[in-house]
C-alpha positions, 0 to 999 in steps of 0.5 A, a space after each residue: 492775148 497773153 496767157 500767164 500761168 505759173 509753172 513752179 516756184 522759179 518759172 512762168 510761162 506766158 503764151 501770147 497770141 496775135 491781136 489786130 489792133 496793138 495797144 496794151 491790155 491790162 486792168 489799170 490802163 498802164 499803157 496810158 500812162 506809159 504814152 503819157 510818160 513819154 509825151 511828158 518827157 518830149 515836152 520836158 526835155 529839161 527834167 533831171 535824171 533823177 526824176 526820169 529814173 524815178 519816173 522808169 521805176 513808176 512805169 515798172 510798177 504799174 506794169 507790175 500791179 497792173 498785171 499788164 498783158 501784151 496782145 502778141 502774135 499767134 505764131 509767138 510764144 514768150 517764156 520767162 525765168 522769174 522767181 515767184 513768192 507766191 500768187 499776188 493776184 487778187 481772186 474774185 471774193 465770194 463766199 467760199 464753199 467747202 469742197 471736202 465734203 464729199 470724196 472727189 470723183 476720180 478715175 484711173 488713166 490708161 497707159 500703154 507700155 512704150 516698146 523698145 523699138 518705139 523708144 529707140 526710134 524717138 531717141 533717134 529723132 529727139 534733139 536737143 539744144 542748149 543756149 550756152 552763155 545765154 543769160 536772157 530772162 526771157 525767150 520769144 519764139 516765133 514761126 515764120 511762114 507756114 511749112 517753112 520750118 523757120 523759127 526766130 527765137 529773141 533772148 532778152 535781158 532788161 537793164 538794172 533800174 540805174 540804167 533804165 534808159 540804156 536798155 539791156 541785151 539781146 541775142 537773136 537765134 534762128 532755126 530752118 529745121 523746126 526747131 531741131 537746131 538753132 544758130 545765133 544770128 545776132 550780128 545780122 542786126 549789129 547786136 542791136 537790143 530788141 525790145 522785149 515786149 513787142 520786138 519780135 513780129 512775124 507777117 501773116 500767112 505764108 509770108 517771109 516778112 519779119 520786123 525786129 523794133 529796137 529798144 531806142 532811148 526817146 530822149 537821145 533819138 528823134 525816131 526808132 529803129 526796126 529791122 525788116 527781113 523779107 526772107 524769113 530771117 536770113 538777112 535784115 535791112 536797118 530802118 531809121 523811124 522818124 517816130 517812136 512806136 508806142 505799140 507793135 507794128 500791125 500788118 494788114 491781114 492780106 498785104 504784109 507790105 502795108 504797115 500801121 502803128 501809133 507813136 508815143 506822141 499819138 500819131 497815126 503812121 502808115 507804110 505801103 512798102 514794108 516799112 521802108 518809107 513812113 507817112 504820118 496820116 493823123 495825130 491824137 490817135 486812140 486806137 485803130 482796126 482794119 475793116 473790109 479790104 483796105 479800110 481803116 477805121 481810127 478813133 482819136 480825141 480833139 486837140 487838148 482833150 483829156 481822157 476823151 475815151 472815158 468822157 465819151 468825146 472821141 471821134 471815129 474816121 475811116 480812110 478807104 485809100 490809105 490815108 490820102 482822104 478821110 471821112 468821120 463816121 461817128 463822133 462823141 463816142 466812148 469806143 468802137 470795134 470791128 467784128 464780123 463786118 459789123 462795125 460797133 460804137 458805144 455812145 450816150 444819146 443824151 447827157 446823163 443817159 446810160 451808153 448804148 451800142 450803135 451798129 453799121 454793116 456797111 463800113 460806117 455809111 449808116 448806123 442803127 441802134 442795137 436793141 440791147 439793154 443800156 448800160 450805166 457807168 458801172 456796167 459794160 458791153 462785150 462782144 464775145 464771138 461773132 462773124 458775118 452771120 451773128 454776134 454774141 454780146 455780153 451785157 453786164 448786169 447792174 450792181 457794182 460786183 455783180 460779176 455776171 451778165 446776160 449773153 444775147 445773140 444778134 440777127 444777121 444785121 447786128 441790130 435785133 438781139 435775143 437773150 441767149 443766156 442769163 448769169 453769164 460769169 464775167 469776173 471782176 478782172 475782166 475774165 470770161 470762160 466764152 469758148 468756141 469749140 472750133 472742132 465742131 460747128 455751132 458748139 460754145 462753152 461757158 460758165 454761169 454764176 448761180 444765185 448760190 455762188 457756184 460756178 458751172 459749165 453750160 454748153 450749146 450745141 446750136 450757137 446759143 439757141 439752147 444751153 445745157 449742162 455737160 454729161 458726166 464723164 463716162 469713166 467716172 463714178 460720182 458719190 452717193 451724196 452728188 449722184 443726182 447733181 453730178 456734171 463735168 465742169 470745165 476751167 476756162 480763162 478766169 481758173 487760168 488766170 487764178 492759177 488753177 489751170 495751166 491751159 484753156 480748152 483746146 480744139 481745132 477744125 482739122 481734128 473733128 469733134 476733139 475737145 481737150 480741157 481741164 475740168 472737174 466732176 460734181 455739182 460745180 467747178 472745183 478749186 481743187 487739182 483739176 484733171 484733164 477730160 477729152 471728148 471726141 464728139 464736140 462735147 456730148 460725151 466726156 471720159 477722163 484722160 490724164 490725172 492732174 494739170 497738163 499743158 497739151 497740144 494737138 499734132 497731125 490733124 488730130 492723129 496725135 495728141 501730146 501732153 507734159 505734166 504741168 506741176 510735177 512734185 519736184 518742179 522738173 520734167 524729163 518725160 512726155 506723153 503721147 496718144 494715137 487714139 485721141 487722148 483714150 490711152 497714153 504712152 510716156 517718153 523719157 526725152 532727156 536723162 537731165 530733167 529741166 525746169 519746164 516753160 512750155 511747148 511750142 509746135 507750128 501754128 495749126 495741127 499739121 506738124 508732127 514736131 513738138 518742142 519742150 522749152 525749159 532750163 536747167 543749171 549749168 556748171 556755174 549754176 546759172 540757168 541755161 535755156 534748154 529746148 528739146 524737139 521730138 519729131 513723131 513722123 518717124 514713129 508714125 511712118 505709115 500713111 493713112 489709107 481709105 481703110 484707115 477712115 470712117 464716116 461719122 455723122 456729127 451732132 448724132 446723139 442716137 435714139 432720135 428721129 432719123 430725119 432730124 438725127 444729126 441736124 444742127 443749124 438746118 442741116 447734117 454734116 458727115 465726116 470722113 474720120 480716122 479710126 481709133 485703132 488706126 496708127 498711121 499718119 494723116 501728113 500734111 496734105 490732109 484735108 478735112 472731107 464732109 458732106 452736107 444735107 439739109 434738114 427739116 425746120 423745127 423749133 431748135 432752128 429758131 432763136 427767141 426773137 426780141 421781147 421773148 425768152 425761152 423758158 427753162 427746159 422748153 423750146 417754146 418762146 415765152 414773152 417777156 414781161 416788160 415788152 408784153 404791152 408794147 409792139 416792137 419798133 426798130 429804127 433802120 437807116 432812118 425809116 421806122 420798122 415795125 416787127 410782128 412776130 409769134 416769138 421766133 426768129 431763124 438762127 443766123 446761117 441756118 439752112 433748115 427747109 420746110 417744117 416749122 415756120 412761125 409767123 415773122 413779118 417785117 414792115 417799114 412804116 413811113 415815119 422818119 426816126 433818128 440819124 441813119 448816118 450817125 448815132 445821136 450823141 450829147 458831147 460838146 465836141 460834135 462838128 459844128 460850123 465855125 460862125 457857130 462855134 464862135 458864137 457859142 464860145 462867146 455866150 458861154 465863156 463867162 460859165 466855163 470856170 463854173 462848169 469845170 469847177 462843177 465837173 471836177 467835183 462830180 469826177 472827184 465823188 465818182 472816183 471816190 464812189 467807184 474806187 473798188 470797181 472803176 475803173 476796171 477794163 475788161 477785155 474779150 477773147 474774140 478769135 476769128 481764125 482763117 484757113 491758114 491754120 485751118 480755120 475758116 473765116 470771112 476775110 473781111 471779119 479777120 482784121 489782124 496783123 497776121 490774119 490768124 487771130 482777132 482779139 478785140 479790145 476796147 478803149 473803154 469799159 465796153 469791149 466791143 473791139 
């Protein structure tokens, strides 16, 4: 997901992450306009050049106005030089609150002096590179492989409007020493202009594969051109494509030889030999995603169908042999998604009815209706997070401008859902603050919208079972008037989107318990200048660490944290801050005598590295901006390898003062970690592996979620029956058979490993009554598959009424567009991140269907966010 934040008046930082499915993400769906535009060109070659240029200008305007952001590789970061005349984004409108009524709680950051020896060592290991003569307005930085030290940098500058179809210019640089030096290798690709938006792609995991996509004019060529490398950019091979790609080429998450992409005319293309030979396997494709193994799911629209995704007329197909044979697993769907081994579809069961979700846990062989509230035309579903055990699902509340909804958690089949959190904030721009704290098992952060308009942060330590407000930071004192209502509130994606914070909360499994985030202290989130807060125990306790917004990064598995001020007074920086005690105290190093306009920080994916690169630019003698990168190697500063004496045994989730038998118990077991001592100044090293010991716990109410039809009363662990289900038995249609559930209101949290203790009644009985269709969701679309003879009869019978029906449909569509002009169509996208061991984050390989195997960001072709 591209994360864009203004750095100062003349620079914007855009950080992009990989998504497994290549489409553009923006509120107004300009990628559909882009695709349609190229199709239009392909079929109307005789149009004049003036019209073509005008069309190109329209595309550019749509891209800007729609604030379109491309889903990119987690290994990839893009930096831009842009002039900003102020933030043009529209902020969610609600009554303003007076944030100056009481003094803002403050703290004093701990600073330690840098010794002359430390300064001299860092000077000797700081490397600056200036890209002289490069006039590129955008730099894209991509890491290739793990531990290789190879970085590729693509510099691009777009052509002016009058040469829109002639592309622009680009340069390609390569570093083999973690960014300490760079060499121009543009000659390896014949100085070809590479696309700016998805021109540079690196393979998954530790592969050495790289793909460059050339910016090829559509009118003058039957297909595009790519350059492939199997040696991390030492050499490249040119490949002529039989199509023009409409999106980034996607790697298979395990085998980088398998590539898939959608062309500008909707064709689905596969290559099984890393792009040498391509085969078109289907037409009319809307979206795709890898499933388990080599299973590929894709949706397509019938020939000639317009806006099939918006009307719920898409077909969902599956191929399990890389395009040799196909199986239609669902039809008449709005959208689909594959998360954590679960296949979701959004459908309308009967004409005029709201949308519902159907789920399959066997790769689409059988579907069952998810026990969730239905969604009307002005509502949406969103998968917030998930794995093979449980799904977090957001269901939008009714109302055109509610901006909140309810979070539900599923059982291990993805069918039964229980209410987890009400009034969950989901902004009108499609931004959710839902965050998985990966440094501690079972911890999630998000924000809620109170009835009085306040936005407050809540945290769950047991995977959505209970939510509480965050504790006040230990070194912050609240004012007298807010002493009884004073908590820490964390800024998330919504604040980042609106330019309040430059970064999202940061955590990593290798840095156990460490969480770094921007926040404010009081009764709710404040729009004033945020500070940086740090937790060392996964969110139980916090402390103020740095004043003002910063960019930050975790290195050496948490043994080193670095930060750079985000908004200095003059817009330029020349210092970096670093901490060896998890942000408790900081030292400041002046890394250059000539300040630069800051663009961003980069480091190798994961936290094993001890190199950090600061990117920016400064004016040259001709007053033109010159890109600059300063790479600092901290390994020579922390020369001692950590020994046994530097580590301590630490019990996660232990709050003190509780029952010893249950102290630290979360999801049924305790975890004791081997963790670095705060006062130990040493290096964990690349070979560091997190060491943990597990022990089971007795079951308590905290090990259970409230069952379907029940909810957890505020400030209580007891599950209460919902009023709207009090007089109804729970009957679920599962695989075509009706299942009756008798429950006392509790079901164990998926993946909970507790033993004995509290064991509530929960009995499932299969009733011998057939229900629904277990192989496909029931639908109400005219595009359902029908025998040819029957279809011909239907066409003859209804032919005389087609004109009338079309007229009525057009009228209804026009009225709806007018009625929902302010709300629809808006497209909301979740930020699901399922990360694998390549970046030291454990996940089920079957659920990681991404092109680099490190992140998954589901994107939907409809209002629902279930992909």
